[in-house]
C-alpha positions in Angstrom: 111.9 108.2 133.8 112.9 104.7 135.2 111.2 101.4 134.2 112.3 97.8 133.6 114.1 96.8 130.5 114.3 93.2 129.3 117.3 92.6 126.9 117.6 89.6 124.6 121.0 89.1 123.1 121.4 86.8 120.2 124.6 85.7 118.6 125.5 83.4 115.8 128.0 82.6 113.1 125.9 84.2 110.4 123.2 87.0 110.3 120.7 84.4 109.4 121.6 82.3 112.5 120.7 85.5 114.6 117.5 86.1 112.6 116.3 82.5 113.2 116.9 82.9 117.0 114.9 86.1 116.9 112.0 84.4 115.0 112.0 81.6 117.7 111.4 84.3 120.2 108.6 86.2 118.5 107.0 83.1 116.7 106.8 82.0 113.0 105.0 84.2 110.3 101.8 82.7 108.9 101.7 81.5 105.2 99.7 83.8 103.0 96.9 82.5 100.8 98.2 81.6 97.3 96.0 84.2 95.6 97.6 87.1 97.7 100.9 86.4 95.8 99.3 87.7 92.8 99.2 91.3 91.5 96.7 93.7 93.3 95.2 97.0 92.6 93.8 100.0 94.6 93.3 103.6 94.6 92.1 106.0 97.2 89.4 108.1 95.6 87.2 105.6 93.6 83.9 107.4 93.3 81.6 104.3 92.7 81.4 100.7 91.6 81.3 101.6 87.9 84.7 103.3 88.1 86.2 100.3 89.8 84.6 97.9 87.2 86.0 100.2 84.4 89.6 99.9 85.9 89.4 96.3 86.3 88.2 95.6 82.8 90.7 97.9 81.1 93.6 96.1 82.9 92.2 92.7 82.0 91.7 93.7 78.4 95.3 94.9 78.3 96.5 91.5 79.4 97.5 92.5 82.9 97.5 89.6 85.3 95.3 90.5 88.3 94.3 88.9 91.3 92.6 91.2 93.7 90.8 94.6 93.6 90.9 96.7 96.7 88.8 99.8 97.9 89.9 102.4 100.3 87.5 104.3 102.7 85.4 105.5 99.7 83.1 102.5 100.0 82.0 103.4 103.6 79.0 105.1 104.7 80.3 108.4 106.3 83.7 106.7 106.8 82.3 104.3 109.5 83.6 100.8 109.7 81.5 97.8 108.6 79.1 100.0 106.6 78.7 100.6 102.9 78.0 103.8 101.0 74.8 103.2 99.1 75.3 106.2 97.0 78.1 104.8 95.1 78.7 101.4 96.4 75.1 99.9 96.6 75.3 96.2 95.9 79.0 96.0 96.8 78.6 92.3 97.9 77.0 91.4 94.5 79.9 93.3 92.6 82.4 91.4 94.6 80.8 88.1 93.6 80.5 89.4 89.9 84.3 89.9 89.8 85.0 86.6 91.4 82.9 84.7 89.0 83.8 86.7 85.8 87.5 87.2 86.4 88.6 85.1 89.4 89.3 88.3 91.4 89.3 88.5 95.1 88.3 91.7 96.9 89.9 93.5 100.0 88.3 96.3 102.0 89.9 98.8 104.4 88.9 99.1 108.0 90.1 101.9 110.2 90.9 101.9 114.0 88.6 104.6 115.0 84.9 103.8 115.4 82.6 106.7 114.5 80.8 108.1 117.5 77.1 108.4 116.7 73.9 106.5 116.3 75.0 103.3 114.4 74.9 99.8 115.6 78.6 99.1 115.6 79.2 102.0 118.0 76.1 101.7 120.1 76.7 98.0 120.8 80.4 98.6 121.5 79.6 101.5 124.1 77.0 99.3 125.7 79.4 96.3 126.1 82.1 98.7 127.3 84.7 97.8 124.6 86.3 101.1 124.1 89.5 102.8 125.5 88.4 105.1 128.3 89.4 108.8 129.1 91.3 108.6 132.4 89.4 111.7 133.6 85.8 110.4 132.9 86.0 106.6 132.6 83.9 107.1 129.5 85.1 106.3 125.9 88.0 108.6 124.9 86.9 110.5 121.8 89.4 111.5 119.0 88.8 112.5 115.6 89.6 110.5 112.5 87.8 110.1 109.1 84.3 109.6 110.4 84.7 112.7 112.7 84.5 111.9 116.4 85.8 108.4 117.0 86.3 105.9 119.9 89.0 103.2 119.9 88.4 99.5 120.7 90.4 98.2 123.6 91.9 94.9 122.1 93.2 93.9 125.5 89.4 93.4 126.6 88.1 89.9 125.7 84.8 91.5 125.2 86.1 93.8 122.6 87.8 91.0 120.9 84.6 89.1 120.6 82.6 92.1 119.5 85.2 92.9 116.8 85.1 89.4 115.5 81.4 89.3 115.4 81.4 92.5 113.3 84.0 91.1 111.0 82.0 87.9 110.5 78.8 89.8 109.6 80.7 92.2 107.4 82.4 89.5 105.3 79.2 87.5 105.0 77.6 90.6 103.5 80.4 91.7 101.2 82.0 88.5 100.3 85.5 89.9 100.5 88.6 87.7 100.9 90.6 89.9 103.1 90.8 93.0 105.3 93.1 95.9 105.4 93.8 97.5 108.8 94.7 101.2 108.6 95.2 104.1 111.0 96.0 101.7 113.8 99.0 103.3 115.6 96.2 104.4 116.6 96.2 107.6 114.4 94.1 110.7 115.6 93.6 114.1 113.8 93.6 115.9 117.1 96.2 115.8 120.0 95.1 113.2 122.4 91.4 113.7 122.3 88.8 116.3 121.5 89.2 117.5 125.0 93.0 117.4 125.1 94.8 115.2 127.7 95.2 115.2 131.4 98.3 117.1 132.6 100.4 114.2 134.1 103.6 112.5 133.5 102.1 109.9 131.3 101.0 112.4 128.7 103.7 114.9 129.3 106.9 112.9 130.5 110.0 114.7 131.7 111.9 113.5 128.6 110.3 113.6 125.0 112.4 112.6 122.0 112.5 114.6 118.9 109.2 113.4 117.4 106.4 115.3 115.6 105.0 118.0 117.7 107.6 117.2 120.4 104.8 115.4 122.2 104.0 111.7 122.6 100.3 112.4 122.2 100.5 114.2 119.0 98.5 112.6 116.3 97.5 109.9 118.7 95.3 109.3 121.7 96.1 110.2 125.3 98.7 107.8 126.8 97.0 108.2 130.2 93.9 106.5 128.6 92.8 103.4 130.4 92.7 100.0 128.9 91.8 96.7 130.6 95.4 95.5 130.8 97.0 98.8 131.6 97.2 102.5 130.6 97.7 103.3 126.9 101.2 104.6 127.8 102.2 100.8 128.3 100.2 99.5 125.4 100.5 102.2 122.7 103.1 100.3 120.5 101.1 97.1 120.7 97.6 98.7 119.5 98.2 97.5 116.0 99.5 94.0 117.0 96.5 93.4 119.3 94.0 94.6 116.5 95.8 92.0 114.1 95.6 89.3 116.8 91.8 89.9 117.3 91.2 90.1 113.7 93.0 86.9 113.0 91.2 85.2 115.8 87.7 86.5 114.6 88.4 85.3 111.1 89.8 81.9 112.0 86.8 81.3 114.3 84.4 82.3 111.5 86.3 80.5 108.6 88.2 77.7 110.4 89.2 75.9 107.4 90.9 79.0 105.7 94.1 81.1 106.3 93.0 84.7 106.6 94.5 87.7 104.8 95.0 90.6 107.1 97.2 93.6 106.0 98.1 96.1 108.7 100.0 99.4 108.7 100.9 99.2 112.4 103.0 96.3 113.5 104.9 95.1 116.5 107.3 92.2 117.2 105.4 89.0 116.5 102.8 90.6 114.2 103.8 88.4 111.5 102.0 85.6 113.2 98.7 87.1 112.5 99.0 89.6 109.5 101.1 91.1 106.8 102.3 94.6 106.2 102.8 97.3 103.7 105.0 100.3 104.2 102.5 103.2 104.4 102.1 106.3 102.4 105.3 106.8 100.5 106.0 109.4 97.8 106.0 108.6 94.1 109.6 109.2 93.3 112.8 107.4 92.5 114.2 107.9 95.9 111.3 106.3 97.6 111.4 103.4 95.1 115.0 102.8 96.1 114.3 103.2 99.9 111.4 100.6 99.6 114.0 97.8 99.1 115.5 98.3 102.5 112.2 98.5 104.0 111.1 95.2 102.5 114.4 93.5 103.7 114.1 95.1 107.2 110.5 93.7 107.7 111.7 90.3 106.5 114.2 90.4 109.3 111.5 91.6 111.7 109.4 88.3 111.0 107.0 89.8 108.6 108.1 88.4 105.2 104.9 89.1 103.4 105.4 92.8 102.9 105.4 95.4 100.2 105.5 99.1 99.3 102.8 100.9 97.3 104.0 100.1 93.7 104.6 103.4 91.9 104.1 105.3 95.1 101.2 106.7 97.0 101.7 110.6 97.3 102.1 112.6 94.2 101.9 111.5 90.6 104.2 109.0 89.0 105.6 109.1 85.4 105.5 106.3 82.9 109.2 105.3 83.2 109.3 105.4 86.9 106.0 103.4 87.2 107.3 100.8 84.7 110.6 100.3 86.6 108.6 100.2 89.9 106.1 97.6 88.5 109.2 95.7 87.6 110.7 95.9 91.1 107.3 95.4 92.8 107.0 92.2 90.9 109.6 90.9 93.3 108.1 92.4 96.5 106.6 89.5 98.4 103.4 91.5 98.5 102.6 93.3 95.2 100.0 96.1 95.2 99.9 99.2 93.1 98.1 102.0 95.3 98.1 105.7 95.1 96.3 108.8 96.5 93.1 110.6 95.8 93.7 113.3 93.3 96.9 111.7 91.9 97.1 110.5 88.3 95.8 107.0 87.8 98.8 104.7 87.7 97.2 101.2 87.2 99.3 99.5 84.3 96.6 100.1 81.6 96.4 103.8 82.4 99.7 104.3 80.8 98.8 102.8 77.4 99.4 99.4 75.8 103.1 100.1 75.1 103.8 100.7 78.7 101.9 97.6 79.6 104.0 95.5 77.4 107.2 96.9 79.2 105.7 95.8 82.5 104.4 92.5 81.5 107.7 90.5 81.1 108.6 90.9 84.8 105.1 90.4 85.9 104.7 87.2 83.9 108.1 86.2 85.5 106.6 86.6 88.9 103.6 84.5 88.0 106.0 81.9 86.6 107.9 81.7 89.8 104.7 81.5 92.0 105.3 77.8 93.3 108.8 78.9 94.4 107.6 82.1 96.1 104.9 80.1 97.9 107.5 77.5 99.0 109.6 80.3 100.4 106.7 81.3 102.7 106.3 77.8 103.9 110.0 77.6 104.6 109.7 80.9 106.6 106.8 79.4 108.7 108.5 76.0 109.3 112.2 76.7 109.0 112.6 80.5 109.9 114.0 81.3 106.2 113.8 84.7 105.1 111.7 85.3 101.9 113.6 88.3 100.8 117.1 89.1 102.1 120.1 91.3 101.7 123.0 90.0 99.8 124.9 90.5 103.0 122.9 87.8 104.7 123.3 85.3 101.7 127.1 86.2 101.4 128.2 87.5 104.9 131.8 86.7 104.2 132.0 89.3 101.4 132.5 92.8 102.8 131.3 94.5 99.6 127.8 92.9 100.0 127.4 94.6 103.4 126.7 98.0 101.7 124.5 96.9 98.9 121.0 98.2 99.0 120.2 98.3 95.3 119.9 94.5 94.9 118.4 91.7 96.9 117.9 87.9 97.1 114.5 86.1 97.0 115.4 83.2 99.1 118.8 81.7 98.5 118.3 81.1 94.7 117.3 84.4 93.0 119.2 87.7 92.6 117.1 90.8 91.7 119.0 93.8 90.1 116.5 96.6 89.4 116.9 99.9 87.6 116.4 102.6 90.3 117.2 105.8 88.4 115.6 107.7 85.5 116.9 107.2 81.9 119.1 104.1 82.6 119.3 101.4 80.2 122.0 99.5 82.0 122.5 98.5 85.6 125.7 97.6 87.6 125.1 94.5 89.6 127.4 92.6 92.0 128.0 89.0 91.7 129.7 87.4 94.7 132.8 85.4 94.0 132.9 81.7 93.3 129.2 81.7 92.1 127.5 81.1 88.9 124.3 82.6 87.7 121.9 82.3 84.9 119.6 85.1 83.6 115.9 84.2 83.7 115.5 86.8 81.1 118.2 85.9 78.4 119.5 82.6 79.8 123.1 84.1 79.6 125.6 82.9 82.2 127.4 85.2 84.6 130.4 83.8 86.5 130.6 85.7 89.9 134.2 87.0 90.6 133.3 89.3 93.5 132.9 92.4 91.3 130.3 94.5 89.6 129.1 93.6 86.1 127.3 95.9 83.7 124.0 94.5 82.6 121.8 95.7 79.7 118.4 96.8 81.1 116.1 98.1 78.3 112.9 99.6 79.6 111.1 96.3 79.2 113.6 94.3 81.3 114.6 94.0 84.9 117.5 91.5 85.5 116.8 88.4 87.6 119.4 85.7 87.9 119.1 82.1 89.2 121.9 80.8 91.4 123.6 77.7 90.3 123.0 74.9 92.7 119.3 75.6 92.9 116.2 73.7 91.8 113.1 75.9 91.4 109.5 74.8 90.9 107.7 77.0 88.4 104.6 77.1 86.1 103.3 78.7 83.1 102.0 82.2 83.8 98.4 82.9 83.1 95.9 85.7 83.8 95.7 85.1 87.6 96.9 82.9 90.3 93.8 80.5 90.1 94.6 79.7 86.5 98.4 79.6 86.9 98.3 77.0 89.7 96.6 74.6 87.4 100.1 74.0 86.0 101.6 71.8 84.8 104.9 72.2 86.9 108.1 73.2 85.1 111.2 72.4 87.2 114.2 74.6 86.6 117.6 73.2 87.5 120.9 75.1 87.6 124.1 73.3 87.6 127.7 74.6 87.8 131.1 73.0 88.6 130.0 72.0 92.0 127.9 69.3 90.3 124.8 69.2 92.5 121.6 71.2 92.9 118.8 71.1 95.4 115.3 72.5 95.9 111.8 71.8 97.3 108.1 72.6 96.7 105.3 73.0 99.3 101.8 72.7 97.8 98.2 72.7 99.0 94.9 74.1 97.9 96.2 77.7 98.5 94.4 78.6 101.5 93.7 75.9 103.9 94.6 76.2 107.6 98.0 74.7 108.0 96.9 73.0 111.3 95.2 70.4 109.2 98.8 69.4 107.9 97.0 68.7 104.5 99.8 69.9 102.2 102.4 68.2 100.1 106.1 68.5 100.5 108.5 67.5 97.8 112.3 67.7 97.6 114.5 67.6 94.4 118.1 66.8 94.1 120.1 66.8 90.8 123.8 65.7 89.9 125.4 66.9 86.9 128.1 64.1 86.9 125.4 61.5 87.7 123.2 62.9 84.9 119.9 62.9 86.8 117.4 65.0 88.6 115.3 63.1 91.2 112.2 64.1 93.3 111.1 62.6 96.6 107.8 62.9 98.5 108.3 64.1 102.1 104.5 64.5 102.9 101.5 64.0 100.7 98.6 66.3 100.8 95.1 66.2 99.2 95.8 68.7 96.3 97.3 67.1 93.3 100.0 68.8 91.1 101.2 67.7 87.6 104.8 67.9 86.2 105.4 68.0 82.4 108.7 69.9 81.9 112.3 70.5 83.0 114.5 73.3 82.0 118.1 72.6 82.9 121.0 75.2 82.9 124.8 74.4 82.9 125.1 71.3 80.6 128.0 71.6 78.4 126.9 68.9 75.7 123.7 67.8 74.1 122.5 64.6 75.6 121.9 61.7 73.1 118.9 60.4 75.2 116.7 61.8 78.0 114.2 59.7 79.8 111.7 60.5 82.5 110.9 57.5 84.9 112.6 55.3 82.3 110.5 56.5 79.3 111.9 58.5 76.5 111.1 62.2 76.7 111.1 64.9 74.1 114.0 67.4 74.4 115.9 70.2 72.7 119.4 71.7 73.6 120.0 75.3 72.9 122.9 77.4 74.3 123.8 74.9 77.1 120.1 74.9 78.2 118.3 71.6 78.1 114.5 71.6 77.6 112.5 68.4 78.3 108.9 67.8 77.9 106.6 64.7 78.3 103.0 63.9 79.1 102.0 65.5 82.4 102.5 63.2 85.3 100.7 63.7 88.7 103.5 64.2 91.5 102.6 61.4 93.9 105.7 59.3 94.3 109.5 59.4 93.6 110.5 60.5 90.1 113.8 60.5 88.1 114.9 62.4 85.0 118.1 60.9 83.4 120.1 61.8 80.3 123.2 60.1 78.7 
C-alpha cells in the first residue's frame, strides 16, 4: 500500500483555538452574498416554467419571505450542462428577469460534473481542446454514464479546461441571468462502475486493500482511478474533484463579474473548499432522525471551514408531513444556508403547500431569521476575517462544562444565540440546557433564563422554536420584510442584553451585499454598552460606501424604568415593559460615533 503521509497536529487551550489554527492552514471561507441568507426554494421534478411560477406566487401570496427560486436538472435539454429544455423552459432567461423585477427573487440553476457525449457544442469544443479526463487504456476521454447518458468528465487540473469551463459559465449566465450555480454529482458520480468499458485491471483500480465501502470497490459509482489527468492519475486526485471544480467555477465567475462575490453551492468538498463555495448535505430522508442528524452535519462543516452550509429543509427523499416540515422549517431558519428542496415524486413541501395555518406556524421563526440578518451577515464576515465559527456546538462555546460535550440537540449561532429546536413528533415542550453562570433572554417571549448548568423545560407550541440571546451581547437587527432586498433597507434595531456582569459588546459589518471584498468597501461598526454607566455607544472602525440607518434600541436586563433616555444628547421616545427598554427616534445614518444614554 505505502505512500507518504503529512500530519498536521494542532493544539490549543480551547476547541475554538484549534479550529482557528486549522482554518489558518486551509484558508478563510468566503462571505456569501447577502441575498443568499434568505429563504430559498427548489424541487426536483418541475415540469415547466408555469409550474415554477405557480409555486412562487402561492408562497408569496401566503406571506412567505422568499429570496431565491432554484431549478434542478429539469430545465436542461436532455440533461446536458449549459443547455435549456425548450419544451418546458423556453424563455428561461426572461422568466428569471420577470421574477427578479416582480418579486426581487434571485435564481439558481444546477450543473452536473458529467458532460454529455454527443453532438453539442460544449462537448465538441471540450473534446477538441482536450479538456476531459482520459481513459488510461486509450488516452481518449473516459466515458461514464450520468443523467445525459454517456458522459465525459472535465479535468480541472488542466488550465485549458479551467478556461473552457469559465467561458461556458459566462455565456450561460449571460443567457439565463441567474445569480448562482449549484454543482452536483461532482465526487465525480457515475451510474456505471468506472466507465462504460469497465476499468483496467491494475493496483490503482483494484488495490490490495479496500475499505468496507459500497460495492467493496473504489471505482464503484465513480470513474476509474487509473484515469489520467494533467496533474496525476485520478487515484491521487479523486477526493479533490469537487474542490477543483469549485475553484474553477469561482475563478470563472470572478473573471466574468469582477465586482461581485459569486454564489456556488457544491455537493462534493475538500479541505479549503470554503474559500470558493458553499455546501449542502446532499440527499437526506424526510424523517425526524435525519432532521436531528442535520444539526451535527451543520456544525461539522463549520469546523471544516465551510460555514455557509445547510441541509434540505423538510428532507429530500420521501414525503414529509405537516408537523415535521413545520418543525424543520423552524430549525432550518437557523441553518446558515436555508433551502427547502425535495425529490421528484415526493409530496410538495414548500410552505404554502401545507395551507395557511401551517404557514402561520412557520412564519414566526422565519421572520426571526430575517430580523437577525445583519447579525448573521456579520458572523460570516467574522468567519472570513477572524476565523470565527458561524454555527458551533455548545461544547465549543462552553468547553469547561462536560455536559455540553454530549449535546447535539442544541447549537449556538456565533457566541450570542442559543437555538433549542423540537426534534420529535407531538412535542410541545423542549428540554434545553443552559450553562452555569449565564443569563439568557428569549427572543420569542422576552422571558429571562438564569443558567445554572442544568436542563430547563421550555414551552414549545407548534408555532414556536426557542431562541435565546446571551447576556453580554449586542446584536444588530432589522424589521423583517418580504425578502432580503427589502429587509436590508432597515432601519437598524440594536438589541442589547445586560446581566450582572455589567457590560455588553457587539459589531456589525455592512456593504452593498455582494461586492468583492478585495475592494475593502465595507463598513465595520463596534458597539459597547455599560449597565452601570447607563449607556450604549457605537464606533466606526471602517467606513464603506453603503449607508445604513439606525432608529431603535431594544435593551434587556434593566431593573428599573429610566426617567430619561437620550440619543446623541437629544431626547428619545421610550417605553419600559417587563425589564425591557424600547427606544425609538428619527432614523440617523450611521457615519460616526453615537451614544445612547439613560438616567
